[in-house]
N, C-alpha and C positions, 0 to 999 in steps of 0.2 A: 437604365438609370444608373448614374455613377454612385458608387458606395463610398461614403466618407472614410478615408484612411484613419485609423485610430492614432491618437497621440501616444498612447501607452498600452502595451499588452502585458497582462499579469497572469502568470500561471501558478496555481495553488495545488500542491500535493499534500492533502490532509492525511497524516499517517497515524498509525497505532501508537507509536512511541514519540515521534517528532514530525513536524510539519515544515515543508520547504516552500519558498516563494521565489520565483524567478520573474524577470521582466525584460522587455525591450523598449527603450525610450525612443520611439520614432519621432517625437517632437523635436529632437535635436539632430535628426538625420542619421541616427545610429540604428543598425539592425543587430548589433551585438547582444547576445542573451547574457544578462547578468543575474545575480541573485542577491537577496537580502542577507547580510551577514551581521548586522548590528541589531541586537534585540534588547528589550528592557531587562536589566539585571546582568547584562554582559556587554556593557558599552565600551569596555576596555579591551575586548577580545573579538575576534572574528569567529562566528559560529554559523555553519552552513544551514542549520535547521534550528527550530525552536521546539522545546518539549511540548507534547500534547498533554498538558496537565492543567487542572484547575484546583483551587482550594476555596472552600466555602466555610464561613463561620457557621457553627451549628445553628440549625433552625432559621437560617437566612437564605434568601433567594438569590442574592448577588454575590459573586465570587470576590474574595479579598485579594487574590493574585492569580496569575496564569504564567505559563511558560517557565523561564528561568527564575522569575520572581517567586515561584512556588517551591523552589529548591532550597530556600533558606531554612536554617534550623528552626526559626520561630514559626514558619508555616508548616514544616513537615512534622514537628514534634508537639505542636500545641494540642492540648486535650480537648479544646473547645472548637476544633476545626476539622473539616472533612476533606480528605485528599482524593481527587478523582482523576484516574488515568486508565489507560487500556480500555477505553469505552467505544472505540471506533466501530468494531464489528457488531455491537449491540443495537445499532440502528435498524438492523435486520431483525424483524420480530421472530423469525424462525431460529436465528442464532441465539437470541435472548432467551427463548423458551428452553433451549438446550442448556444454557448456563444456569438458568433458574432451577432446573431439575438437578443439576450437579452441585450447585452452591447457592441455596436459597437465602442464606444469611447475608453474604457479602455482594451478591450480584445486584444490578440495578432492579428496582421494584417494577418498573414499567418502561415501555418505549417512550412515553411522554417525558419521563424523567431524563432519559438519554437525549431526547430532542432538546431539552432545556440546556443540558451541558454543551451540546453541539452549538446551539445558538449563542450562548454566552462566550464560548471560546472563539467562534468566528467573528463575533462582534468586536472583541478585543483585538483579534488578528487584523480585522479591517481597519480599526483605528490606527494601529501601528503602521500598516501599509500606507495609509493616507499620510501619516506624519512623516514617514521615511521618503516616500516617492513624490509627494506634492511639490517639494522644493526642487526636484530635478526636472520638472516639466518646463517647457519653454512655450510662451505665447498664450497660455490660458491658465486660469486658476483651476484647482482640483474639481470644484463643483461643476464647471462648464466644459472641462476638457473631455475629449473622447477617449474613454478608457474601456478596454475589453478585459473582463475577468474570465479566465478559463479554468475549470476544475477537472481534475481526473477522478475516476471512481474505480473501486475494485471490480474485477471480473465477476466475483461471487455475488454481487448485488443484482437482484431482480429489478426490472423496470420500475416497479412501484416504490422500491427503496431509493432508487436514483431520483425519482420525482420528489420524494420526501426530502432528500438532501438538497435538491434545488430550491425547494420552498424555504428550508431553514436558512440557507446562506443568503437568500433574498431578504428575509426578515432581519438578518444580522447586519445588513447594510450594503452588501454587494449588489451593484446594478440599480441602486435606488436613485442616484442622481440622473438628471435629464439625459445626458449623453453617455452614461455608463451602461454597458451591456454585460450580461451574465450568461454563460453557456457551460454545459457539461460537455467536455471535449472527449479525448481518447480515454480508454481504459488505461490502467497503470502499465500493463505490459506493452500496449500499443505505443504509449508515449515514450517508454524506455527504448523501444525499437526505433522510433523516429529519431530520438536523440543520438543513438549509436550510428545510424545511417548518415546523419548530418556531420557528426564529429569524426567519424572514422571510415568515410566512404571508400578510401583507397584500399582497404583490405578485402573488399567484396568484388566478385566477378558477376557478369550478367547471368541471371537465373540461379545464383547461389540461393540456398534455402537456409534461413535463420530460425533457430528456436530460441526465443527470448524468454528468460526466466527472471522475473522481477520478484525477488524474495525479500520482503520488508519486515516490519515489526510484527504485524498480525496476520497478514495474508501473503500468499504467493500466487502470482498470475503467470500463465504461459500463453504465448502466441507464436504461431508459425507463419513466416512470411517469405516471399520470394523477392529477390532484388531484380529491378529492371531499370532501363534507361541509364545504364552506367556510362554510355558513350556521350552523354549530354552533361550539362552543368547542373542538372536537377535530377539526381538519383531518386527513384521511386520504389515503393514497397507494395506488394500485393499480398493480402492475407489469404492463406491457403486452408485455414480451418477456423472454426469458432473458438474464440478465446475462452479459456476456463481457468479456474483457480481452486485453491483450498486454503483452509485455516492453518497455515504453517508460517512460523516467523520467529524472530529473535526474542519476542516477548515471552514465548513459551520457555525459552532457556532461563530467562529471569525468574519466571514463576517456579520452575523446577529447582533452581538454585535456592530460592527463598524457602521452599518446602524442605530441601535437604538440610540447610542451615538450621531451620526451626527444629527438625527432629533431633539434631545434635544438642541444640540449646535446651531443649526440654529435658534431655538426659542430665545435662549439667545442672539445670535448675533443681532437679530432684536431690542432687548431692549437696549443692551449696547455692542458695538463692541468688539470682541475678538481679541487677538494679532495675530491670523492667521485665515485662512479660516476654517470653520467647517469641511470640508472634510479632510484637512491636520491634524487637531487636533484629529479627531475621529480615523484616521488611526494610529497615534502615540499612542493613548490610547489603542487601540486594541493590538498593538505590545508590550506594556509595560509589564514588569515583574509582576507588581501588578495585572493586569488582567489575564495574563497567569497562574500565581500561583494560583489565586482564581479559575480559570476554572479547573485546574488539581485537586484541593482539594475539589471541589464541591461534596457534598454528604458524605464527610468524617466526622470523629468525631469532628473536630474543625471547622466545617462549621458554620459561624456566620450569624445572620439574616440580617445583612447589611454589605456592603463592599464599599470601595471608590477607585477610580482610579484618580491619579493626572492628571491635565490638563496642558500640557506643556506650559511654558512661561506665564502662567496666574498669574497676581498679586494676592497675598494672600488676599487683601481686596475686590476682586471681589466676588459678591454674587448674586445668583438668585435662591431663594428657590423654585420657581415654577418648575424648572428642576433639583433641587437637587445639585446646585453648592454652595459650601461654603469652605472658606479657601484654595482656589486653587485646590479643588478636586470635583469630581462628585460622588454622592452617588447613590447606587443601592441596591435593595432588593434581598434577596436570591430567592424569587419567580420570579423576572424578569429574573434572570439568568436561573432558572429552565425552564422557558418557551422556552428559546433558546435551551436548551438541549432536551426538549421534542419533538421538531420538528424532531430531528435526531433519538431519541429513537423510535418514532412512525414508522419511515421508517425502522429502524432495526427490529422492531417487525413484520412488514408486510413482510419483506424479509425472516425472519426465519419462519413465518407462512407458507409462500409459499413453502419453502423447505420441511417443515414437511408434508404439503398436498401432495406434489409430492411423497415423500417417502411412504406415506400411500397408494397411488395408485399403486406404483411400487412393494412395499414389505409390503402388508397389515398385515402380521403376525409378523413383527419384531418391537421391541421397540428401540427407541433412548435412550441411557443410559446417555450420557454426552453432554452438551453444553459447549464448551471450548472457552473462550474469549481471544483474543490477540489483539495487536495493541494499539496505543495511546488512541483511544476512548474506546476500550475494557478495558483499564487500569483504566478508570474513576470509582470511587466508586459509583457515582450516577447511571451511566449506569448499573453497575453490580447489584445494588439493584433493579432497575426497571425491569431488565430481570429476576431476581430471583422471584420477585413478580408475574410477568406476566406468567411465565412458571412453577409456583408451581403446583405440581401434574399434569403436562402436559399442563396446560392452555387450557383445552378443546380439546386437540389433543389425540385421542385414542392410538397413537403410541409413546406418550411421557409421559406416566403416571409415569415412574420411572426416569425421566430425572433429572440430577444434574447439576447445573450451576457452572462451575469452571473457574478459571483464569489460563492461561498458565504461566509456570515459565518464568520470565523475559519477560512479555508480549510485551514490546516495542522492544525487541531484538529477539523475537521468530522467525521472518522470516529470518534474516541474519544468526542467529545461526543454524537454521534448514537446510539452504543450505549447510553449512560446515559439519554439523553433518551427513547429508545424504551421502555426498561424502566420509567422513572418514569411514562410515559404509560399503560403497561399496568396499573400499580398504581392510578393515579388514575382513569382512565376505563374500565377493564375491557376495553380493546382496544388493540392495537398501532397505531402510526402506519401501518405498512405492512400493510394488511389483506388484500391479495391479492398472492400471489407466484407467479411462473412457475417451475415445476420445471425444474431444470437437467438432469435425466435422466429416462428413462422407467422405470417399475417394473411388473413383472408376475410371474406364476408359470408354471412349466413345466407344460404340459398336453398332451393329445392331442385332436384334433377329427375328426369324421366326415369321411372322404374324399369329396370332390366332384370328379368328373372334369371338370366345367365350370369349376372354380375354377383360374385360372392359377397361383395361389400354391401349389397342391398338386402341380403337375407336378414330377416328379423327386425328390419328398420321400420319406424312408423311411416305409414302411407296415407295419402289423401288424394281424392279425385278432383281435378281441376274442373269447375263447372263450365269454363269457357270452351275447353276442347275435349273434355271427357276423358283425358289421359290420367293414369295413375302416376303420382310423384312421390319420391322419397323426400321427406322433410328433414330439416336440421342438418343439411349437408353444408360443406364449406367450399367456396371457390377460392382457392389459394392464388394470391398474386405475388407472394414472397415466401419461399421455403428455405429454412435454414439448412 
């Protein structure tokens, strides 16, 4: 049966700090992957992503703002409003329990509360996507057009968390119109790999092995893939190991900077009172464009030995040289920021080391040719330089002697563009870019098997005699049909 070609394919990369949306408008005959750059609160500028932020009036269920609209002074500083960000990883109950144990005061009270934030954010996101893209469709209004929504998910999410996410985005509006579909597509690392293979296929040779590192705001995902079909117009990838990830990302740098600034402000506050609490001021300093720009440029050619972050509401005459406060700003050294980065870099290196060790055991004769960096943290010049230095000539790994550290095209958009690129490729060539995937879990059915006293796996297991043939069987066995 012929499958209706969609009019529009939309890829959504919901991130810890920001969310990206890409699309291909097939209704006008275009297969070009574009992305949304105009957002509420930034209509005069092009922004590749929208902040994953909500603001709620106190004791109310509906948000007063989202995304860039939440970054206004009236929303950020209002005493009667609650600012919600960095909540992506808490959809996983296990991760939320960890956070509750560490920070019972400021962490979300329950998964249900996190689900409400998710649904509210995605509802507002859906409305903007409809507003932005409906006017670009040709031949059908939004409600009756064939629209495919494809979402990425972190590698760290278990299947039950993925299904919870699917249910939430459905309730938020995605896939509810008659001809709209919703699917959970590739993991973030897989989508980044697909994007890289589509946009930079010329750098790969047949059977090259890629290690994709998608280091974002809250999580880092790794995936190992082999390149195939380079002699055709449709390069393909084959997954060689199960994707996995860890809670590593740029949001941790923000969190550590906030704590560092707060400790200094507390000392200053003891000497001469500040205009607001050290906690409130440190949070605003971390959110400021001055710090965020410095963080993104750290390690670049214009990286200065010192930088300053304004202290909100502070009188210009206030000074405390012990903690670096002068003329309404707090000064920091490049080395102090570097230490915050190094905590995440060390975790990244350990994660990559672990993957290289695993591949050496599984495929001892094969070389990893490319380490591809994607995501916000992967976009950092400092992180790129540290990883290049660490894995120069393999970094002591016998299977990475020829490895080259590369940056994915459009690293911050690699995931959402990879989702759409893979879908377009399926329609065009009849096959996906990622033609072979490793299952993240084993699947089988409960069964019983004939007892064998010589089989050590049967020792101590529950037995029962079959009344039909009189034989003894081991119960609660599993007949595997997929093994990871």
